N, C-alpha and C positions, 0 to 999 in steps of 0.2 A: 548669347547663344540660345536658340529655342530648343526646348525639350518637349517631346511628345509624351504625355502621360496616358497610359492605357486606361480605357474605361473600366468601370467595375465589372461589367459583363465580360469583357475580354480578359481582364486579369483573373477573374474567377474561373473562367474556362481554362485558361492556361494552367492555373494552379491545380485545378482538379485533375487535369490530364497528367501533370507531373506527378501528383500524389498516386495516381492509379498505375502509371507506367514505370516510374523510376524509383519510388520509395522501396527500400528493402523491407522484408518482413521482420518484425522485432519479436524475438522469443526471449523476452527479458521480463523482470518484475515491474517495469515501468521506467521511463515512458514506454508506451505501447503503440502497436499499430492501431490506428483509429479509423472510423468510417469516413468516407468522403463527405458525408453530410455534417459530421462533427467539425471537420476541417473548414468546410464552407461557412459554418456558423460564425467563424472568426473574421469573415470578409466584410463585416459591418463595423462602422464607427458609431458608438453611442456615448452620450455624456455621462460622466460618473454621478452627476446630480440630477439626471433626467428621470422623470416619473416612469418612463418605459423601463429603464434599467432597474429602478427600485422595484418594479413589479416582478422582474426576472429574479432578483435577489430573494424576494418573498417566496416566489414559487420554488426556487432551488431549496431553500430552507425547509419548506413544507414537504417537498419530495424526499429529502434526506430522512426526515422523521418517518415517512411512510415506508421507505426501504428498510429502516431499522425496526419497523413493527411497533413503534411507540408513538405517543402523541403529546402535545402540550397539555391536554386535559389530564394526562397521567403524570404530568410534572417534568417533562423532558423538553430540552431546547437544542437547537442546532445553531452553532456559531461558525461563521465563515472567517477564514484568516488568509491574508495575502501570503504567498510564498509556498515553498515545498512542504511536504509532510513534516519535515524536521522543524520547521517554523512553528507548526501547531503543537508538536511535542514540547518544544521549548516554552511556548506560551502556557501550556498546561503546568509544566514544572515551575516556571518562573512566577506564576500568578495565582496558583490555587493551593499551595502548601504553606501553612502558617509559619511565622518566623521561628518558632521553637519546635516545629514539626520535624519529622524525619521521613525520607522516602526509602522504602525497600524496593530495590530493582532486582527482579528475577531475570537473570541473563544466561542465555545459552547461544550467544552469537553476537555479531558486530553491532546490531541495532539495539539490543539490550544494553550493551556496553556504551553506546552513544548516549542513551538516556542517562546513564550514570555519569557520564562526562558532562552532560548539560547541567545536571544537578550540582556537580562540583564547581563548574564555572559560575553558576548562579548563587553560589554560597549556600546551597541547600544541603543540610545534613543528609548523608546517604549511606545506606548499607547495601552491599551487593551480594546476592545469593547466586553463586555460579554453579553451573554443571556443564558437562561435556556438550559440544555442539551437535552431537547426534543422539543426545539423551534428553528426555523431558525432566523438568524439575520435580523434586520430591514434595508432594503435598504435605507430608508429615513434617518436613523440615520448615516449610512455610509456617505451619501451625506452631511449631516450637519457637521460631523466631518471634512471632507475634505474641506468644505467651510470655516470653522472657523480656522483650523490649517494649515497654509501654510508650516510649518516645516515638515509635513508628506510627505515623498518622496516615500515610498513603502507601499503597503497593502498586507497582507498575510492572507490566509484562507485555512482551510482543506476542501477538496471537500466532501469526505465521512468521517465523524467523527466517527471512529470505537468505540469510547467510548459508543455510543448509536446505531449506524447504520444510523443516520440521514444523508440525502443528502442535502448539502448546495447549494443555488442558485447562482453558479458562473456566470451563463448566465445573471443574473440580476445585480449582484454586479460589474462584470467586466466592463460593459459599463459605469457605474458611475465613476469608477476609471479612465478609459480612458478619459472621458469627463473632469475630473479635471487635466489631464496631469500627473498622478502618475504612478508608476510601479506596476503591478499586479502580485503577486506570488501565485501560487496554489500548495498546498500539495495534490497531487492526488495519494498518496501512494497506496490506496486500490481500486482505480477506473480505473487507466490508463490501457488500454488494454481490458476493458470489459464494460465500460460506455462511450458512445459517448461524446467527448469533442471537440467543435469547437473553435480552438485557436483564429481565427480571430474574430468571433462573440463575444467571451468572453473577448477579449482584453488581452489575457494571454501573459505576458512577460517572466515569468519563471514558469516551471512546474517541480515538483520533484516527483520521484517514485523510486521503488526498484524492484529487480529481483524476489523476493519471494512472489509476490502478484498475480495479475490477469494474468501475462504472464506465471506464473507457473514454475519459475526457483527456485533456492535455495538461501539462505541468503548469504550475503557477498559482494553484489554489488548494488550500487544505481546509479541514473543518473538524470541529469537535462536537460530538453529540453527547449531551450530559443531562444529569438530573438537575433541576433548577435549584433545589435546596442547597446542595454543597457549593454550587456556583455563587449563590447569593451570600453564603457564609464566608466566602473568600474576600469580602470587602476589606480593602486596605493592605492586602498581602502582596500585591504586585511588585516585582523587582524590576519591571521594565515598563516603559510607556507604550511603545508600539505593540508589545506582546501581552498587554493587559486583557485577558480573556473576558473578565466581567465587564470592563468598560466597553469593549467591542460589542458585546451582547446588548448592553444598555443602549448604545448608540444605534444599533440596528433596530432595536425595538422602537426607539423614538422616531427614527427617520427612515428606516428601511434601507439604509445605505452603510457603506464602510466609513470608518473614521478618517482614514487616509486613502490616498489614490488607489482604487481597486484595479485588478487586472481585468478590465471590462471584456476584452475579447475572449479571455479564458473562461469567464463566467458564462458568456453566451454559449461557448462550446460545451460547457458542463451542463447547462440547461438542456441542450440538444441531446447530450449523452444520456441524461436521466430519462428523457422521453423515449429514447431508443431502448433503454433497459426495460421500461414498462411495456413497450410494444413487443419485445422479445418474449415476454412472459414473466418478467420480474426476476427476482433472485433465484427462484427454483430453476427456471429455464436456463439462466446464465450458468448456474452451477452445473447443470447437466451437460452443457456444451464444454465447459472447462474440464469436467471429469472425463468426458469422451476423448478430449485432446490428450489428457494425461495418460489414460489407458493405452492409447495408440502409441504415444511416445515411449512409454515404458516397454511395451511389447517389442517395438522396433529396435530400441537401443539394446535390449537384452538379447535379441536375435543376433545382433552384430557383435556381442560379447562385452558390452559395457556393463558396469556394476554401479549401483547407487550407493551413496554415502550413508543415507538414513534408512533404517529398517522400514519395511513396507507398512507396518502397523502404526508407525509414528509419522509417516510421510504425508504431507498435505498435497492437494492437487493444483497448487498455484505455481510452484517452481521446484525443480528437482536438481540436486547436485549429483553429478556423475564423476566417479574417480577417473583421473587421467590414466590412459593405458601405460603400462610399464615398458612397452616397446620403445627401443632407443630412437626410432624414427619419428616418434610422436613429440611434437613441440607445440604447445598451446597457441603461441602467437601466430605461428604459421597456419595452424588448424583454423583459428579464428579468421585470419586474413583471407584464406581460400574460401571459407564459407561466406564471408562478407562480399567477396568478388562475385559470388554466385547469387547474391541478393538475400542472404540470411544472416541475421545478427543474433548471436547468443551472448552469454554473459561469462566473464571470467570468474574464477573461484575467489572466495573471501574467507576460507577456513584457515584456522591457525595450525591445524595438525594433519592436514591431508591436502594433496594436490588434486584439485577438482575443477570442473567447470559447471556452469548452470544453464539450464534451459527452462524458460517459462512457458506456460500453457495458456496465458491470459491475453486479453486484448481482442481485437477484431480478427481472430484467426479461428480456423475450423479444422476438422480432421484432414481435409484435403491439403491444408497448409502443412500439417504435421507430416503427412505422407511425403510431400515435396521436400521438406527439411531432411527427413530420414534418407531419402534418395541422394540428396546433396552431401550428407555426412558420409554415406557409403562411398560415393564417388571421390570425396576428398581423402578418405583413408587410403583408397587405392592409389591416388596420385602421390601421396606421401610415402607409400610403401609400408604402411602400418598394418600389422597382422595381429588380430585379437584372438584369444582362445575361443573355441566354439561357444556360442551363447545358447541360452534357453529362453524361449518366449514365455 
């Protein structure tokens, strides 16, 4: 039976039209709504050993250091890792902590807890400093633990804990970790590229993020930006072959390529996303757009009577948790489904102590998209017969 294969031009046109006309808007912490040009960048096939692809990998690594505001001359490196952001977190935990070291995980949400679980699975000694999901950790408590337990070699924290949307004070905790001579690891999954991070001032040794967050790429690629010295010092500590961060870096240095099959299409999309970040005006411009999205979202949700879970002074502008209305007509699954049918996707709650849902402000979305979402939410509440107490903008 003969089958007709569409040409690349036809397939690209069809795909672009579908993306523009049919894809819902994603108000999540990732994957995100991406630009048409990022999607189109994936419509090419390249060889994983091809010199063209190797040049793209080099360019991506250099661009990441530029976004971070650091350089190889200053002793920093960017290491790409296949998989989601969690793969890079596990690579960090599994390959950079010494056999007799201990990881202190500062946790106020599900993603800090996931780091602690990774450590346990990898047989890494771990201590967890927990606080409420709508509170930031105590810097004094971190100081005390580091003073009392000399076995702690590494400290890990999530910058923006997307469980709630809270922004943790890495600029206060990092200097404490550095004063105690420990290694500081930051999960900046949902902040890197849109929230300013001063690597030197925060004393960051390792920072982990992924392509499908504020840089607005697609899922399947993560990366670690780190100081070269602690990376080199981790020789022989890896507990995994495929997640060996030092070996991955050395191979990339030697060949410009990945050790194992890379997500070629994802890397091409990420290179395009990095170019678009630069054209937008870099981190400052993207931060301004996301902040404007966040301000409009908060104003509109408050006007309708919704309340946030996190105090405004602790809330980041990446994603916001809203308390579910107490009205008996409100049921999140129905609320989500009705919004989905209107072309808007939000996020369910992940809190342990409160019924919430989450709305993200990041990705290729603008204030006009926020306005459209707010109108859809208001319409959905009327359809469900939900009445909220009068709000205040």
